[in-house]
N, C-alpha and C positions, 0 to 999 in steps of 0.2 A: 504494500500500500504506500502511496506517495502523499506528501504534503502538497496542498494546493493553496493558491492565493485566497480563494473563497473560504477555505477552511480556516485559515489564519485570521482573515478579516472577521469571520463570525465569532471569534473569541475576544475581539477588542472590547475593552471596558469591563470584562468579567473579572472579578477579583480572584486572584490565584488562591486555591486551597493549599495550605502549607502541608503537603503530603506528597508521597511518591505519585507521580502522574499529574500533579497540580500544574495548570497551564496559565500563562498570561501572554497577551499579544498586544503589540502597539505598532504604530506607524512612525517611521523616522522620515519626516518630510524633506529634510536636507539631503539625506542619502537616497531618497525615493525608494525606500525598502520597508517591508513588513518583517517583523521579528516575532517569532514564537519562542517562548522559553518554557522548558518543562523540567520539573524536579525529578531526579533519577534515583535518589536514595533518601532514607528517612532523616538523616542529619542535615540535609539541605546544604551540602558542600558542592555537590556535583549536579550540573544542569546541562541539558542539550538546548542549544539555540539553533533555530532554523531561520535563515534569511532568504526572503524571496523578493525580487524587484517588483516595482509597481506594475510592470507589464506582464507579470506572472512567471517570469523566468527564475528558476532556482539560482541562488547565488552561492551559498556555502552553509555548512554546518559548523557550529562551534561546540566543543566540549568545554564547559566553563567550570572552573574550580573557584568557588566563592569562599575564601578563607580570609584571614587578616591581610594577606597579600594575594590578590586575585591573579589567576592565570586563565587564559583563553586560547584554546587550541583549535585552529581552523582545519577542516578537512572536507573533501568532496566525494571520496570513494565509498559511497554507501554500499554499493554492490559487493565489494570485497569484504566489508565488515559483515554484511548479512550472510555472505557465503561461509565465513568463518564460524558464525554463531547459529547457523540454520537448524531449526527444529520444524517438524511438520506443522503446518498452519501459519508459519511466520509470514507467508505472502499476504495474509489478511491483517498483519500488524504494522503499525507505524514504527519507525526506527527507535523512537524514544521508549516504546513498550519493550522492544528487544533489549535495549541497553539497560533498562530498569531491571529486567530479569537477570541480566549478566551481573549487575551490581549487587543484586540480592544474593546471588550464588557465590560471588567472588570478592565482594567488598567494593566500595566506591572508588578507592584509589586504583584498583585494577582496571577501571575504565580507561585511564590514561596509560599507566605503566605496562599493562599486559595486552591492551587491545588497540587503542587509537593511535598510540605513538608512531608506529610505522607509516601511518597515513596522513600525518600532520603536514600541511602545506604552508601554514603561517601560525605565528603565536605571538601573544601579547601578555606582558606581565606588568602588574601594577603594585607598587610597594607603598605601604602606609608610612610615609616619612615622619609622621607624628611620633612614631616609635623611637626616632633618633633624636628628638628634642632634648633628651636628658644628657646628651653627650656634648652640649655646647660649652 
């Protein structure tokens, strides 16, 4: 199953439930993109973001680690990841559902370290520099 622009737009404005599978969607007018963000594990450290352009073209996925210092790992090879994790019936599931199952079985950090890392095409890291104020 694939994410569509219409699906993501239908979720705009709905408050995300803070649980595995909780979804939130919004439109970035400056980038002309829609973003869907889905919680993948109970501690709310790992999320899947799906970016689709205003014209409906898929842009990229991000595996987001939301900790004190955030990391965002971009990837596009959904097919290879699905092949690696395939179980009967997965063709009816969205990628976030398959990744949530993997996180449940292997732990949230395994999403990056054991699964997504070989497919990463871009990454962004954000450090909380307030932690360093004590060293002035």
